[in-house]
Each structure stands twice: as structure tokens, then as C-alpha cells.
C-alpha positions as CSV (number, residue, x, y, z in Angstrom):
1,X,-112.4,60.3,-101.3
2,X,-109.2,59.2,-99.5
3,X,-109.1,55.4,-99.7
4,X,-105.4,55.1,-99.0
5,X,-102.9,56.9,-96.9
6,X,-99.9,58.4,-98.6
7,X,-97.7,55.5,-97.4
8,X,-100.2,53.0,-98.8
9,X,-100.1,54.7,-102.2
10,X,-96.3,54.6,-102.2
11,X,-96.5,50.9,-101.3
12,X,-98.7,50.1,-104.3
13,X,-96.3,52.0,-106.6
14,X,-93.4,49.9,-105.1
15,X,-95.3,46.7,-105.6
16,X,-96.5,47.6,-109.1
17,X,-93.0,48.6,-110.2
18,X,-91.8,45.1,-109.5
19,X,-88.3,43.9,-108.9
20,X,-86.8,46.6,-111.1
21,X,-87.8,49.2,-108.5
22,X,-87.8,52.9,-109.4
23,X,-85.9,52.3,-112.7
24,X,-89.0,50.3,-113.9
25,X,-91.0,53.5,-113.7
26,X,-89.3,54.8,-116.9
27,X,-91.1,52.0,-118.8
28,X,-94.5,53.2,-120.1
29,X,-95.9,49.7,-119.8
30,X,-95.1,49.6,-116.1
31,X,-96.6,53.1,-115.6
32,X,-99.9,52.0,-117.2
33,X,-100.4,49.3,-114.5
34,X,-99.8,51.5,-111.5
35,X,-102.8,51.3,-109.2
36,X,-101.9,54.8,-107.9
37,X,-102.8,56.2,-111.3
38,X,-106.1,54.3,-111.8
39,X,-109.0,56.5,-110.6
40,X,-111.1,53.4,-109.7
41,X,-108.4,52.1,-107.3
42,X,-106.8,55.2,-105.8
43,X,-107.7,58.5,-103.9
44,X,-109.9,60.8,-106.0
45,X,-112.0,63.8,-105.6
46,X,-114.3,66.1,-107.5
47,X,-114.1,69.8,-107.7
48,X,-115.9,71.8,-105.1
49,X,-119.0,73.6,-106.2
């Protein structure tokens, strides 16, 4: 299910990274809070049967 456009997903990564920007993404604690990686809050799908 697509709940966000690609641009919206990138915007959440930027917001979640905080003021450190892309450099913050090297911090595992920052990565764990990325909404784009949370299946409950991002685009998701199931395999086709």
C-alpha cells in the first residue's frame, strides 16, 4: 500500500535526521527513529500470490 509519495518519504527522512542532516544517518540511533523504515508508518506491500 502506498501511503506516501517518494518525495514525502524523503521529507520524513530529512525531518527525522534532524539538524545534522545526512551526516546524522550514520548514527544507528537516528536510523532507528526513521519513519520511512517503520512498516506501520511507511509504504508497504505483501508478496503477490
